[in-house]
C-alpha positions as CSV (number, residue, x, y, z in Angstrom):
1,M,-13.5,55.6,8.6
2,K,-14.2,56.5,5.0
3,K,-10.5,56.0,4.1
4,A,-10.5,52.6,5.8
5,K,-13.6,51.5,3.7
6,I,-11.9,52.7,0.5
7,L,-8.7,50.8,1.4
8,S,-10.7,47.6,2.1
9,C,-12.2,47.8,-1.3
10,I,-8.8,48.3,-2.9
11,I,-7.6,45.2,-1.2
12,I,-10.7,43.0,-1.7
13,I,-11.4,43.8,-5.4
14,P,-8.1,42.5,-6.8
15,L,-8.6,39.3,-4.7
16,L,-12.0,38.8,-6.2
17,L,-10.7,39.5,-9.7
18,T,-7.9,37.0,-9.1
19,S,-10.4,34.4,-7.8
20,C,-12.6,34.9,-10.9
21,W,-9.5,34.5,-13.1
22,N,-8.6,31.3,-11.3
23,Y,-12.1,29.9,-12.0
24,R,-11.8,30.8,-15.6
25,E,-8.4,29.2,-15.8
26,A,-9.8,26.0,-14.2
27,D,-12.3,25.8,-17.0
28,N,-9.3,25.4,-19.4
29,L,-7.8,22.5,-17.4
30,T,-8.7,18.8,-17.5
31,L,-8.1,17.2,-14.0
32,V,-6.2,13.9,-14.1
33,R,-7.4,11.8,-11.2
34,G,-5.2,8.7,-12.0
35,F,-3.4,7.0,-14.8
36,T,-2.1,3.7,-16.0
37,V,1.2,2.9,-17.7
38,D,1.7,0.0,-20.1
39,K,4.5,-1.1,-22.5
40,T,3.6,-1.3,-26.2
41,E,4.7,-4.0,-28.6
42,D,7.3,-1.7,-30.1
43,G,8.9,-1.0,-26.7
44,G,7.2,2.3,-26.2
45,Y,4.7,3.5,-23.6
46,L,0.9,3.7,-23.5
47,L,-0.4,6.3,-21.1
48,S,-4.1,6.0,-20.1
49,S,-5.3,9.0,-18.0
50,E,-8.6,9.0,-16.2
51,T,-9.9,12.5,-16.1
52,A,-12.9,14.1,-14.2
53,D,-15.3,15.9,-16.5
54,M,-17.5,18.0,-14.2
55,H,-19.6,19.3,-17.2
56,E,-20.7,15.9,-18.6
57,S,-21.8,14.1,-15.4
58,G,-25.2,15.7,-15.1
59,K,-25.1,15.2,-11.3
60,E,-24.3,18.1,-9.0
61,G,-20.9,17.5,-7.2
62,S,-20.0,14.4,-9.3
63,A,-17.8,14.0,-12.3
64,K,-17.9,11.7,-15.4
65,S,-14.9,9.5,-16.1
66,V,-13.2,10.2,-19.4
67,I,-10.2,8.2,-20.5
68,I,-7.5,9.8,-22.6
69,E,-4.9,7.6,-24.2
70,S,-1.5,8.6,-25.7
71,R,1.6,6.8,-26.8
72,G,5.3,7.7,-27.0
73,K,8.8,6.2,-27.3
74,T,9.3,7.4,-23.7
75,L,6.9,8.2,-21.0
76,F,7.7,11.9,-21.2
77,E,6.8,11.8,-24.9
78,A,3.5,10.0,-24.2
79,V,2.6,12.8,-21.7
80,R,3.5,15.5,-24.3
81,N,1.4,13.7,-26.9
82,A,-1.5,13.7,-24.5
83,L,-1.2,17.4,-24.2
84,M,-1.3,17.8,-28.0
85,V,-4.4,15.7,-28.6
86,N,-6.4,17.0,-25.6
87,V,-8.0,20.4,-25.0
88,P,-8.3,21.7,-22.3
89,K,-4.8,21.0,-20.9
90,L,-4.2,18.0,-18.7
91,Y,-3.6,19.0,-15.1
92,W,-1.7,16.5,-12.9
93,A,-1.7,18.2,-9.5
94,H,-4.8,16.3,-8.3
95,T,-3.6,12.9,-9.4
96,S,-3.9,10.4,-6.6
97,V,-3.1,7.0,-8.2
98,C,-0.5,5.6,-10.6
99,I,-1.2,2.1,-11.9
100,I,1.7,0.3,-13.5
101,S,1.4,-2.9,-15.6
102,Q,3.0,-6.1,-14.4
103,Q,5.0,-6.4,-17.6
104,L,6.4,-2.9,-17.3
105,A,7.2,-3.4,-13.6
106,Q,9.1,-6.7,-14.3
107,E,11.3,-4.8,-16.8
108,G,11.9,-1.9,-14.5
109,V,10.0,1.2,-13.3
110,T,12.9,3.7,-13.6
111,Q,11.2,5.8,-16.4
112,V,8.0,6.0,-14.4
113,L,9.8,7.1,-11.3
114,D,11.9,9.6,-13.3
115,F,8.7,11.2,-14.7
116,L,6.9,11.4,-11.4
117,S,9.9,12.9,-9.6
118,R,10.8,15.5,-12.3
119,D,7.4,16.8,-13.3
120,H,6.5,19.9,-11.3
121,E,2.8,19.2,-11.4
122,T,2.7,15.5,-10.2
123,R,2.3,14.9,-6.5
124,L,4.8,12.7,-4.7
125,D,2.1,11.6,-2.2
126,M,0.2,9.8,-4.9
127,H,-0.2,6.0,-4.5
128,P,1.6,3.6,-6.9
129,V,0.1,0.2,-7.5
130,I,0.8,-2.8,-9.7
131,Y,-1.9,-4.3,-11.8
132,K,-1.8,-8.2,-11.8
133,G,-3.0,-8.7,-15.3
134,N,-2.2,-8.2,-19.0
135,E,-2.5,-4.4,-19.5
136,A,-3.0,-1.9,-16.8
137,R,-5.6,0.0,-18.8
138,E,-7.9,-3.0,-18.3
139,V,-8.8,-1.5,-14.9
140,F,-10.9,1.1,-16.7
141,E,-13.2,-1.8,-17.7
142,A,-14.2,-2.0,-14.1
143,K,-17.4,-0.5,-12.8
144,P,-16.9,1.6,-9.7
145,L,-19.2,0.7,-6.8
146,T,-18.9,3.8,-4.7
147,T,-17.8,6.7,-7.0
148,E,-17.9,7.7,-10.7
149,L,-14.1,7.2,-11.2
150,V,-12.2,4.0,-11.0
151,T,-9.0,5.6,-9.7
152,E,-10.9,7.5,-7.0
153,E,-12.5,4.3,-5.7
154,L,-9.0,2.7,-5.7
155,R,-7.6,5.6,-3.7
156,D,-10.4,5.2,-1.2
157,M,-9.8,1.4,-1.0
158,I,-6.1,1.9,-0.2
159,Y,-7.0,4.3,2.7
160,D,-9.8,2.0,4.0
161,Q,-7.5,-1.0,4.0
162,K,-5.1,0.7,6.4
163,G,-7.3,-0.6,9.2
164,S,-7.1,-4.2,8.1
165,S,-3.3,-4.4,7.5
166,K,-3.9,-6.5,4.4
167,A,-2.6,-3.8,2.0
168,M,0.5,-1.7,2.2
169,H,-0.1,2.1,2.3
170,V,2.8,3.4,0.1
171,Q,3.2,6.8,-1.4
172,I,5.4,7.4,-4.4
173,Y,8.1,9.4,-2.5
174,E,8.4,6.4,-0.1
175,F,8.8,4.0,-2.9
176,I,11.4,6.1,-4.7
177,E,13.3,6.4,-1.4
178,N,13.3,2.7,-0.8
179,V,14.3,1.9,-4.4
180,S,17.2,4.3,-4.0
181,N,18.4,3.2,-0.6
182,E,20.8,0.4,0.3
183,G,19.6,-2.4,2.6
184,I,15.9,-2.4,1.8
185,S,13.7,-3.6,-1.0
186,A,10.6,-1.6,-2.1
187,V,7.0,-2.8,-2.1
188,M,3.7,-1.4,-3.3
189,P,0.0,-2.6,-3.3
190,A,-1.2,-5.0,-6.0
191,I,-4.6,-4.9,-7.6
192,C,-6.6,-7.2,-9.8
193,L,-10.0,-7.4,-11.5
194,T,-12.8,-9.6,-10.1
195,E,-16.5,-10.0,-10.8
196,V,-19.4,-8.9,-8.5
197,K,-22.9,-9.7,-9.7
198,G,-21.6,-10.0,-13.3
199,E,-19.8,-6.7,-13.2
200,K,-16.0,-6.3,-13.3
201,T,-14.6,-4.5,-10.2
202,I,-11.2,-3.8,-8.8
203,R,-9.9,-5.2,-5.6
204,L,-6.6,-5.1,-3.7
205,C,-4.8,-8.4,-3.8
206,G,-1.7,-8.4,-1.8
207,T,1.7,-6.7,-2.2
208,A,4.1,-6.4,-5.1
209,V,7.8,-7.0,-4.1
210,F,10.7,-5.4,-5.9
211,R,14.5,-5.9,-6.1
212,E,15.9,-2.5,-7.1
213,D,13.4,-1.2,-9.6
214,K,12.1,-4.6,-10.9
215,L,9.0,-6.5,-9.8
216,I,10.0,-10.1,-8.7
217,G,6.9,-11.4,-7.0
218,Y,4.0,-11.0,-4.7
219,L,2.8,-11.4,-1.1
220,D,-0.7,-12.5,-0.4
221,E,-3.0,-10.7,2.1
222,D,-1.9,-12.7,5.1
223,E,1.8,-12.3,4.3
224,T,1.2,-8.6,3.9
225,K,-0.2,-8.5,7.4
226,Y,2.9,-10.2,8.8
227,L,5.1,-7.8,6.9
228,S,3.1,-4.9,8.5
229,F,3.9,-6.3,12.0
230,V,7.6,-6.4,11.2
231,L,7.5,-2.8,9.8
232,D,5.4,-1.6,12.8
233,V,2.6,-0.2,10.6
234,V,-0.3,-2.3,11.9
235,E,-3.3,-0.1,12.6
236,G,-6.0,-2.8,13.1
237,G,-7.2,-6.0,11.6
238,V,-7.6,-9.5,13.1
239,L,-5.5,-12.5,14.1
240,V,-7.2,-15.8,13.3
241,V,-5.9,-18.5,15.8
242,N,-6.2,-22.2,15.3
243,V,-7.1,-23.7,18.7
244,G,-8.2,-27.2,17.9
245,S,-6.3,-30.3,16.6
246,E,-4.0,-29.8,13.7
247,G,-6.0,-29.6,10.5
248,G,-9.2,-29.0,12.4
249,N,-11.7,-26.1,12.0
250,D,-11.7,-24.7,15.6
251,K,-10.7,-21.1,15.3
252,V,-10.7,-17.9,17.4
253,T,-10.6,-14.4,16.0
254,L,-8.8,-11.7,18.0
255,E,-9.4,-8.1,17.0
256,I,-6.3,-6.0,17.0
257,L,-6.7,-2.9,19.1
258,N,-3.1,-1.7,18.8
259,S,0.3,-3.1,18.0
260,K,3.9,-2.0,18.6
261,T,7.1,-3.7,17.2
262,K,10.6,-2.9,18.5
263,I,13.5,-4.2,16.4
264,K,17.1,-4.4,17.4
265,P,20.0,-5.9,15.3
266,K,22.7,-7.8,17.1
267,Y,26.1,-9.1,15.8
268,E,27.7,-11.8,17.9
269,E,30.2,-14.5,17.0
270,G,30.0,-13.7,13.3
271,K,26.2,-14.0,13.2
272,I,23.6,-11.3,12.6
273,T,20.4,-11.7,14.7
274,I,17.4,-9.4,14.4
275,E,15.6,-9.3,17.8
276,M,11.9,-8.4,17.3
277,K,9.6,-7.7,20.2
278,I,5.9,-7.5,19.1
279,K,3.4,-6.3,21.7
280,I,-0.3,-6.6,20.6
281,R,-3.5,-5.7,22.5
282,T,-6.5,-7.6,21.3
283,V,-10.1,-8.4,22.2
284,L,-11.7,-11.8,21.7
285,D,-14.1,-11.3,18.8
286,D,-15.3,-14.5,17.2
287,V,-15.2,-18.0,18.5
288,V,-15.8,-21.2,16.5
289,T,-14.9,-24.0,18.9
290,R,-16.0,-26.1,21.9
291,I,-13.3,-24.7,24.1
292,Q,-14.4,-22.4,26.9
293,F,-12.6,-19.0,27.4
294,C,-14.1,-18.0,30.7
295,H,-11.1,-18.3,32.9
296,E,-7.7,-16.6,33.1
297,N,-5.7,-19.7,32.4
298,E,-7.7,-20.4,29.2
299,L,-7.0,-16.9,28.0
300,K,-3.3,-17.2,28.8
301,A,-3.2,-20.4,26.8
302,L,-5.0,-18.7,23.9
303,S,-2.5,-15.8,24.1
304,K,0.4,-18.2,24.0
305,T,-1.0,-20.1,21.0
306,A,-1.7,-16.9,19.1
307,G,1.9,-15.7,19.8
308,E,3.4,-19.0,18.6
309,Q,1.4,-19.0,15.4
310,L,2.3,-15.3,14.7
311,K,5.9,-16.1,15.3
312,G,5.8,-19.1,12.9
313,N,4.1,-17.1,10.2
314,I,6.6,-14.2,10.4
315,L,9.5,-16.6,10.3
316,E,8.0,-18.3,7.2
317,L,7.7,-14.8,5.5
318,I,11.4,-14.0,6.4
319,K,12.5,-17.2,4.8
320,K,10.5,-16.5,1.7
321,A,12.0,-13.1,1.4
322,Q,15.5,-14.4,1.9
323,N,15.0,-17.0,-0.8
324,S,14.0,-14.3,-3.2
325,G,16.8,-12.0,-2.2
326,A,14.5,-9.1,-1.4
327,D,15.0,-7.4,2.0
328,I,11.5,-6.0,2.3
329,F,11.9,-5.6,6.0
330,G,14.9,-3.2,5.8
331,F,17.1,-5.3,8.0
332,G,20.2,-4.0,6.0
333,L,19.1,-0.4,6.5
334,L,18.7,-1.2,10.2
335,I,22.2,-2.5,10.5
336,K,23.5,0.5,8.4
337,R,22.0,2.9,11.0
338,N,22.7,1.0,14.2
339,I,26.0,-0.9,13.4
340,P,27.7,1.2,10.7
341,K,31.1,-0.5,11.0
342,L,29.4,-3.8,10.2
343,W,27.6,-2.3,7.3
344,K,30.9,-1.1,5.8
345,E,32.1,-4.7,5.8
346,M,28.9,-6.3,4.6
347,G,27.0,-3.7,2.6
348,K,28.5,-4.5,-0.8
349,D,27.4,-8.2,-0.4
350,W,24.2,-7.6,1.5
351,D,22.2,-9.9,-0.8
352,K,24.4,-12.8,0.4
353,H,24.4,-11.8,4.1
354,F,20.7,-11.1,4.1
355,K,20.1,-14.8,3.4
356,E,22.1,-15.7,6.5
357,V,20.3,-13.4,9.0
358,E,18.4,-15.1,11.8
359,A,15.4,-13.6,13.6
360,E,14.5,-13.9,17.2
361,I,10.8,-13.1,17.6
362,I,9.3,-12.4,21.0
363,P,5.5,-11.9,20.7
364,E,3.4,-10.6,23.6
365,I,-0.3,-10.8,22.9
366,E,-2.7,-9.4,25.5
367,I,-6.4,-10.2,25.5
368,V,-7.9,-7.2,27.3
369,H,-11.5,-8.5,27.6
370,T,-13.8,-11.1,26.0
371,G,-16.9,-9.2,24.9
372,L,-20.3,-9.4,26.5
373,L,-20.8,-13.1,26.7
374,K,-19.8,-14.9,29.9
375,K,-19.4,-18.2,28.2
376,T,-18.2,-19.2,24.7
377,L,-20.9,-20.5,22.4
378,K,-20.6,-24.2,21.9
379,I,-20.8,-25.5,18.4
380,G,-22.8,-28.7,17.8
381,D,-24.7,-28.8,21.2
C-alpha cells in the first residue's frame, strides 16, 4: 500500500509540474482571436491581428481587445514582422476568423490560403469572410454588442445564422478544397459595417462568390438561402410566400422545420439536366392576408404556391450563376463523380457547358400544422 502511494506521487508530481510550466508558458503568449488582411498601396500586405489581453480587461473571465498591426511584402513577412514587434509571442492556435478585404479578394486570395494551409499553428476550421468595404481593418472600428472582441462576436454570428440559412457556414479547409477542385466555385460569407444607435457594428450581408481564387460578386441573403437549398445545408429559417394578387402585400410565412434535397445529373440527347427534388416540412407561422387557411384544400393551394415560388427563385439564381460563370452549386463536380465519362469530354470546357445546363426542380412542401389558431386573422375587418 505504501509503495502504491509513493508510485502515485511519482506519477502525479511531474504532471503537476508540467501543468505549472504550461501556465507559465501561456503567460508568454498573445492569443490571436481573429485577423484582417489588406493590400497596401505598394502591393504589400497589412495584417491586423485582434488579440485577447486577459490582464488588461479588469473583468473576471473577459478579455480586452488589442489590435496589433504589421506589414510585409508578402503575408508571411507581415506575420514574421508581427512577431518581431510584439512581446509576448503571437499564438494562432485559437484563431477563429480570417477577414479578407474586398480589394485583396478581387486580386486573388492564393497567398492567404497558402499561409493558412502551411502554418502549423493556424486552424483549418477557422471561418474566412470577405469585408464589403475599403479596408478590412475597418471592422475593428465596430463596437461589439455581445462580447469584448469583434472577431469573437463575428464567429458567434456565423454559428447563429446557421439556423436562418441566410449566411453560408464555411471553414477554411472547405474553401481551399473548393478552390482547388474542378467543377465547383467557392463561396464564403460577406460582412459589412452598419450603425445601431449611433454605434458602428458588424453584420453578415450575404455571400461572396469566387471563380478560382478571385472574388467576382455577391449573393444577397435571399439568394444565399436558395443556394443553401441546392447544397442541402438548410437547417432552419423561413419561406415568405406571396399569396395575393401580383404586386400585393398579402404574405404568409412558413417556418422551416427540416429540409432535404436530392440531386441527380442526367445526360440525354446531348443535353445535361440536373434533377433536383426538394422536400421541406414547414409550419404556418405568420399570416398577413384575408385568405383563410382552415381547410385542407387551402393548405394544399398554399403548399403549391410556395413550391412554385421557391422553384422560380432557385431557377433565377442558377441563371445568375451561369451568367457569371461561377458553378457555386458544384454541378460539374456532381457530373465528375456520377458520369465520369461525360466529365472527361466536358471537363476542360466546363465554363462553357455549365452555362448550358438545365435544371428540373421538383419541390414538395408539407405544412404539418397551422399553430394554435383555428382561423386566420383577417386584416382590415
